[in-house]
N, C-alpha and C positions, 0 to 999 in steps of 0.2 A: 504494500500500500504506500502511496506517495501523496503528500499534501499538495494543494494548490494554494498559491499566495492569496490570502483573503482579500487584499486590496483589488485584485483583478476579477473577483467573482461577479457574475451576473446570474439571474435565475437558472440559466441552463448549464452553468459550470459546476462540476462536482467539486466537493471539498476534500474528497479522498477517492482513490481509484482501486478497483478490484477487477476480476476477470470479466465482469459484466460489460465493460467498455470494449473488450476485444473479442467477445464471443457472441455475436448475434446469431439468432436462429435462422435456418433456411437461407434463402436468397434475399438479403436485405429485409429480413423479418417476415418473409412469406413462407409458410409451411405447406408442404404437400398435404392434400386432404387425407385424413386418417393417419397421419404420421405423428406418433407421440414424441414429445420433447420434454426433457428434464429441465426444470428450473432449479439449479443447485441451491442448497442451503446457503443463506446469506447473500444471494445474488438476485438479479432481476433480468427479465427478457422482454423485448417488445415483439408483438405479433400482429401482423397486418390482417385485417378482416374485411372482406367485401360484403356489401349489403346482402343479407340472407344467409351468410355463413354463421355457424355456431361454434363457439369456443367452449370446450369441455375442460374444466379445471378440476384436477383430482388431488385430494388431500391424502397422499399415498400412505403416510404413517399415522394420520388421524389427528395429530396434535399441532400441525403447522398452520400459522396464520399467513394469509396472502393479502398483501397490500395491492389494491387493484385500481388502475386508472384506464381511461379511454379518451383518445383525442381524435377529432375529425381529421381524416387523412390529409386533406389539402389545406387545412387551417388549424394548427394545433392551439390557436387562441380560443377555440371552442372545444369544450371537454365535458366529460361526465362530471356532474357537480352534485355533491351530497347536499349542499345548501339549497339546491333547487329540487332535488329528489324528495327530500322530506316533506315540503309543503305540497308537492304534486301528489304524493301518496297519502298524506295526512297520517303518516306512521314513521317511526324511527328506522324500521328495518324492512327491506323489500321481501316480498314473497313470490313464489312461482306465479307467473302471469303478469307481473308488474312491469310497466314500461319505465325505464330509467332515463332521465333527461339531462340535457346539457345546461351550461350556464346561459344559453339562449333559449332554454325551455323546449328544445326539440328532442324527440325520442332518439336516443342513440343505441340503446341495447334493451332487449327484453330478457328478464330472468325467466327462462323456460322451465328449469328443473332444479331441485335442491334435495339431495338424498339425506342431508344432515338434519338435525333438529331445527335448523333455521336460525341459529344464534350467530349474528354478525354485527358489525359496528359501522355506523356512519358518522360518528362524532369526533373520533380521535385523529389528530394530525399524524402524518407519517413520522417515524423516528428520524432523527438527524444527529450529527455529531454533538450538537449542543445538548440534546436530550441525554445522551450518554454521559456527558460531562456533569450534568445536574445529578445524575445517579451515582457519581463518584468514579467513573471510568477516566483514566488518564491517557491521553493520546488519541489516536485515530481508531474508529470503530466502524465496521460495515454498518450501513444504515439504509433504510428504504428511500429516503429522499435522494441520496446520491445514486442508489440503484435506478431510480426513475430517470435521473439526468443521464446516466451512462447508457442505459438501455435505449433511450431515444437517440443519443449521439451515435450509438453503434449502428443504427439504421438510417443515419443521415438527417436526423431531426434534432430540434433543440427545444427544451421546455421554456415556454414564455413565462410560466409561473408554476408554482407547486400546488396543485389542487389538493383538497382533503381527499384521501382515498376511500374507497369502499373496502373496509377491512373484513374480508371474507373469513369466517370461522373465528373471529376475534370476540372474546367473551368479556366485555367491559360494560356491564349494565349500569344505567343510572339508578340510584337507590332513592327511597322515599325522602331521605334527609337532604337530597340534592347532591350527594357525593357520587363518585364513580368507582365501581369495584374493578379490580384487575384480577381476572380469574383465568384458569386454564380452559382451553376449548372443550366443548362437549361433543365435538365431531368424532367420528370413528375412522379407522384405516379404510381407505377406499371411497370415503364420501366424496361427492362431486357436486359441482354446480354447472349448469349449462346456460350460456348467455348468447342470444342471437343478435347479430349486428343489424340494426335498422338503417344505418348509414355506413358508408365506407369509413373505417376508422383504424386506429392503431391502439391496440390494447397493450398495457404494460402490467406485468405481474412481478412482484418482489416477494421472495421467500423470506419473510421478516427475520432479521438477524438478532432480534431482542433475546438476550441471554442473562439479563439482570433482573427481570421480573418474570412471573410464570405465564407470560403471554403465549408461549409455545410449549405449554405443558409443564408439569411439576418438575421435570428434570432440567428445565431452562436450556434445552438443547435444540437449536434450529435444525430443521430437516428439509429435504428436497420436496418439491411439488412436481406434478406432471400436467402437461396441457396437450390438447389435440384440437384440430380444426376440422369440421365436417360441413357438408352442405345440407345436412338433415335438419329441418326446422322442427 
């Protein structure tokens, strides 16, 4: 891992570097239909989706959180927006059949299926090096914010800003007293979600590197995820 001089940062520049930057999937982020791809623990990958294609994301080991984003293919300034999804659904968490919208309130993805108990998060910002410093880590740490930046750069794109992610399988419920709990996922090995693209877009998935809180299970051990693109609606 190597640092980037903070004075030179813009929203698309990573503050640290891992293999995400040099390991895009497929040809410029395009996967062959039905071709499984691993998203290694602590890393991220960008996957291009054409309208009508479905992304199947699998929690292979059951305890891994996926930070998830989607950007309009020809204009990454428009993106899947949790701030807009929540009022559109009038719920905190999407369910199968729900249309997920962008910051311009257009449908970008439909959540087609969810084999898990449906516990996900739409409130928590992606982890970054500053979050790990707050938790007592000294130095550079893999993080979802930089995984997003690097995954986009790896396919020739640049993040114009860092949206709040759809934290798939993340178990951080709001409590009656207004606090937020940080708990282990309730998903099981092999659980999956399926998301159909309603517009041409670039999805980004980060296998969250959090190892200082039980976000990725009681063992605090980040693990790999797997993804696949199909034309099946």
